C-alpha positions, 0 to 999 in steps of 0.5 A: 817104244821098243822092248826086247823080250828076254825070250825066243818062245814064238808062242810067249812072243804072240801071247805077250804082243796081243795082250800090248798091243794097246801100249805104245811099244813093240815087243822084240825077240832078243835071239833077233838082237844077238842076245844070248841064252842068260843061265838060269840059275835061281831057284825062284822065278822072280829071280831068273826073270830078273836075271833074263830081262838084266842080261837082255838089256845089258847086250840091247841098250833097249828096255826089257822084260821077262817071262819066268813060269812052270808048273806048281804041282802039289803032290809033287811039294811044287815041283816042277816049277822053275824046273819045267822047261827041261823036266823031261830030260830028268826022266830020258826024254828029250827037251820039249812041250811035248815031251813034258806032257807025256812026263807029266802024265806018266808020272801022276798015273794013279794020283788022286791029288792032281792040283796045281798052279802054273806061274808067271812071271813078270819082270820089266828092267827100263837098264841093266842096272834100274832099281826099281823093276817091275814086277808082275805075277799071275797065277791059276790054279787046276788040276793035271787031266788023265788026259790031253785035251784040245788044240790051242795053246802050248806047254801043260795047255792040253793037260791043265784042266781049268775048273771055272770052264770046265774044260783044259787052257788048250780047249778055250778059244784063244781070246778067252785063255789069254784073258784067264793065262798065269800069263794073261793077269801076269800080262793085264798087271804089267801092262797097268805099270809100264802105263803108270812108271813108264809113260806117266799115264 
Protein backbone atom coordinates (compact mmCIF):
# COMPACT_ATOMS: atom_id res chain seq x y z
CA UNK A 1 0.00 0.00 0.00
CA UNK A 2 1.20 3.50 -0.87
CA UNK A 3 0.42 6.25 1.61
CA UNK A 4 1.03 9.86 0.69
CA UNK A 5 2.86 11.84 3.36
CA UNK A 6 1.37 15.31 3.55
CA UNK A 7 4.78 16.92 3.90
CA UNK A 8 7.80 17.70 1.75
CA UNK A 9 10.20 17.55 4.70
CA UNK A 10 12.89 15.00 3.83
CA UNK A 11 13.86 14.51 7.49
CA UNK A 12 10.28 13.77 8.46
CA UNK A 13 9.89 11.31 5.56
CA UNK A 14 13.06 9.42 6.52
CA UNK A 15 12.07 9.23 10.20
CA UNK A 16 8.52 8.05 9.53
CA UNK A 17 9.54 5.57 6.81
CA UNK A 18 11.98 3.96 9.25
CA UNK A 19 9.31 3.80 11.95
CA UNK A 20 6.76 2.27 9.56
CA UNK A 21 9.24 -0.22 8.10
CA UNK A 22 7.41 -3.28 9.45
CA UNK A 23 4.09 -2.25 7.88
CA UNK A 24 3.33 -3.29 4.32
CA UNK A 25 3.29 0.29 3.07
CA UNK A 26 5.48 2.87 1.39
CA UNK A 27 5.37 6.57 2.20
CA UNK A 28 5.55 8.99 -0.73
CA UNK A 29 6.12 12.74 -0.28
CA UNK A 30 3.17 14.79 -1.50
CA UNK A 31 5.43 17.03 -3.60
CA UNK A 32 6.51 13.99 -5.62
CA UNK A 33 2.85 13.53 -6.57
CA UNK A 34 2.17 17.17 -7.38
CA UNK A 35 0.12 17.91 -4.28
CA UNK A 36 0.02 21.63 -3.42
CA UNK A 37 0.70 22.86 0.11
CA UNK A 38 -2.37 22.98 2.31
CA UNK A 39 -3.30 26.11 4.30
CA UNK A 40 -2.92 25.64 8.06
CA UNK A 41 -5.24 28.25 9.56
CA UNK A 42 -6.17 26.32 12.69
CA UNK A 43 -4.89 26.85 16.23
CA UNK A 44 -4.54 23.18 17.18
CA UNK A 45 -2.20 20.49 15.90
CA UNK A 46 -4.99 17.98 15.26
CA UNK A 47 -7.07 20.34 13.09
CA UNK A 48 -4.08 21.29 10.94
CA UNK A 49 -2.94 17.67 10.55
CA UNK A 50 -6.46 16.61 9.54
CA UNK A 51 -6.67 19.41 6.95
CA UNK A 52 -3.30 18.38 5.47
CA UNK A 53 -4.22 14.68 5.34
CA UNK A 54 -7.54 15.40 3.63
CA UNK A 55 -5.85 17.71 1.12
CA UNK A 56 -3.24 15.08 0.19
CA UNK A 57 -5.86 12.32 -0.12
CA UNK A 58 -8.11 14.55 -2.26
CA UNK A 59 -5.31 15.33 -4.74
CA UNK A 60 -3.97 11.77 -5.06
CA UNK A 61 -6.79 9.33 -4.37
CA UNK A 62 -4.44 7.59 -1.95
CA UNK A 63 -4.62 7.14 1.81
CA UNK A 64 -2.76 10.01 3.46
CA UNK A 65 -0.74 10.60 6.59
CA UNK A 66 -0.09 14.07 8.00
CA UNK A 67 1.93 15.32 10.91
CA UNK A 68 1.56 18.63 12.67
CA UNK A 69 4.18 19.15 15.28
CA UNK A 70 5.61 21.94 17.29
CA UNK A 71 7.33 23.21 20.37
CA UNK A 72 5.22 24.32 23.34
CA UNK A 73 7.24 26.45 25.78
CA UNK A 74 5.79 26.88 29.27
CA UNK A 75 7.31 30.34 29.73
CA UNK A 76 5.55 31.49 26.54
CA UNK A 77 2.13 30.09 27.51
CA UNK A 78 2.50 27.09 25.19
CA UNK A 79 3.74 29.05 22.19
CA UNK A 80 5.03 28.86 19.50
CA UNK A 81 2.80 25.75 19.16
CA UNK A 82 1.24 25.50 15.70
CA UNK A 83 3.34 28.47 14.54
CA UNK A 84 6.64 26.69 15.28
CA UNK A 85 7.75 26.41 11.63
CA UNK A 86 7.44 30.19 11.23
CA UNK A 87 8.65 31.13 14.71
CA UNK A 88 11.81 32.91 13.56
CA UNK A 89 10.00 35.09 11.01
CA UNK A 90 8.28 37.13 13.73
CA UNK A 91 11.72 38.30 14.81
CA UNK A 92 12.85 39.30 11.33
CA UNK A 93 14.83 36.11 10.67
CA UNK A 94 14.34 33.85 7.63
CA UNK A 95 12.18 30.73 7.98
CA UNK A 96 14.21 27.65 8.86
CA UNK A 97 15.44 25.33 11.60
CA UNK A 98 18.64 27.24 12.26
CA UNK A 99 16.84 30.58 12.51
CA UNK A 100 14.23 29.06 14.83
CA UNK A 101 16.92 27.87 17.24
CA UNK A 102 18.63 31.28 17.17
CA UNK A 103 15.32 33.05 17.85
CA UNK A 104 14.39 30.68 20.68
CA UNK A 105 17.73 30.96 22.47
CA UNK A 106 17.59 34.75 22.13
CA UNK A 107 14.04 35.00 23.47
CA UNK A 108 14.84 32.69 26.40
CA UNK A 109 18.03 34.47 27.38
CA UNK A 110 18.01 35.03 31.14
CA UNK A 111 14.88 32.92 31.74
CA UNK A 112 15.15 30.26 34.44
CA UNK A 113 11.81 28.59 33.53
CA UNK A 114 12.93 26.45 30.58
CA UNK A 115 10.40 23.61 30.58
CA UNK A 116 9.01 22.79 27.15
CA UNK A 117 7.30 19.98 25.27
CA UNK A 118 7.72 18.76 21.72
CA UNK A 119 4.36 17.58 20.43
CA UNK A 120 3.57 15.54 17.33
CA UNK A 121 0.05 14.81 16.15
CA UNK A 122 -0.32 12.28 13.34
CA UNK A 123 -3.57 11.93 11.41
CA UNK A 124 -4.26 9.28 8.77
CA UNK A 125 -7.26 9.07 6.45
CA UNK A 126 -8.24 6.48 3.85
CA UNK A 127 -10.13 9.06 1.77
CA UNK A 128 -10.79 12.82 2.06
CA UNK A 129 -14.25 11.99 3.47
CA UNK A 130 -13.04 9.31 5.91
CA UNK A 131 -15.42 9.66 8.89
CA UNK A 132 -12.98 7.88 11.17
CA UNK A 133 -9.55 9.48 10.86
CA UNK A 134 -6.82 7.78 12.85
CA UNK A 135 -5.27 10.17 15.39
CA UNK A 136 -2.11 9.56 17.40
CA UNK A 137 -0.33 12.04 19.66
CA UNK A 138 3.24 11.88 20.95
CA UNK A 139 4.60 14.28 23.57
CA UNK A 140 8.03 14.63 25.14
CA UNK A 141 8.77 17.03 27.98
CA UNK A 142 12.24 18.44 28.49
CA UNK A 143 14.06 21.71 28.91
CA UNK A 144 15.48 24.22 26.47
CA UNK A 145 19.26 24.05 26.76
CA UNK A 146 21.22 27.31 26.90
CA UNK A 147 23.42 26.29 23.96
CA UNK A 148 23.21 23.81 21.10
CA UNK A 149 24.63 20.32 21.49
CA UNK A 150 24.75 17.41 19.05
CA UNK A 151 24.45 17.04 15.30
CA UNK A 152 21.75 14.36 14.86
CA UNK A 153 18.17 15.27 14.09
CA UNK A 154 16.63 18.52 12.92
CA UNK A 155 14.35 21.29 14.15
CA UNK A 156 14.83 22.02 17.85
CA UNK A 157 16.65 18.73 18.52
CA UNK A 158 20.00 20.46 19.32
CA UNK A 159 18.45 22.50 22.16
CA UNK A 160 15.81 20.07 23.47
CA UNK A 161 17.49 18.64 26.57
CA UNK A 162 15.89 15.41 27.79
CA UNK A 163 16.42 14.76 31.54
CA UNK A 164 15.85 11.00 31.06
CA UNK A 165 19.04 10.83 28.97
CA UNK A 166 20.93 13.85 30.27
CA UNK A 167 21.43 14.89 26.63
CA UNK A 168 19.72 16.80 23.86
CA UNK A 169 17.80 14.88 21.20
CA UNK A 170 20.54 15.80 18.72
CA UNK A 171 23.16 14.03 20.88
CA UNK A 172 21.30 10.72 20.93
CA UNK A 173 21.88 7.93 18.39
CA UNK A 174 19.19 8.12 15.71
CA UNK A 175 17.55 4.82 16.72
CA UNK A 176 17.30 5.95 20.37
CA UNK A 177 15.90 9.32 19.38
CA UNK A 178 13.34 7.75 17.03
CA UNK A 179 12.16 5.42 19.78
CA UNK A 180 11.68 8.19 22.33
CA UNK A 181 10.92 11.36 20.36
CA UNK A 182 7.50 12.99 20.14
CA UNK A 183 7.24 11.83 16.51
CA UNK A 184 8.51 8.38 17.47
CA UNK A 185 5.83 8.00 20.13
CA UNK A 186 3.11 9.24 17.80
CA UNK A 187 4.35 6.95 15.01
CA UNK A 188 4.35 3.89 17.28
CA UNK A 189 0.74 4.59 18.23
CA UNK A 190 -0.23 5.29 14.60
CA UNK A 191 1.47 2.13 13.38
CA UNK A 192 -0.67 0.11 15.81
CA UNK A 193 -3.84 1.92 14.70
CA UNK A 194 -3.15 1.37 10.99
CA UNK A 195 -2.37 -2.30 11.56
CA UNK A 196 -5.59 -2.81 13.55
CA UNK A 197 -8.04 -0.59 11.60
CA UNK A 198 -6.76 -0.74 8.03
CA UNK A 199 -5.12 -4.16 7.87
CA UNK A 200 -7.25 -5.92 10.48
CA UNK A 201 -4.18 -7.40 12.12
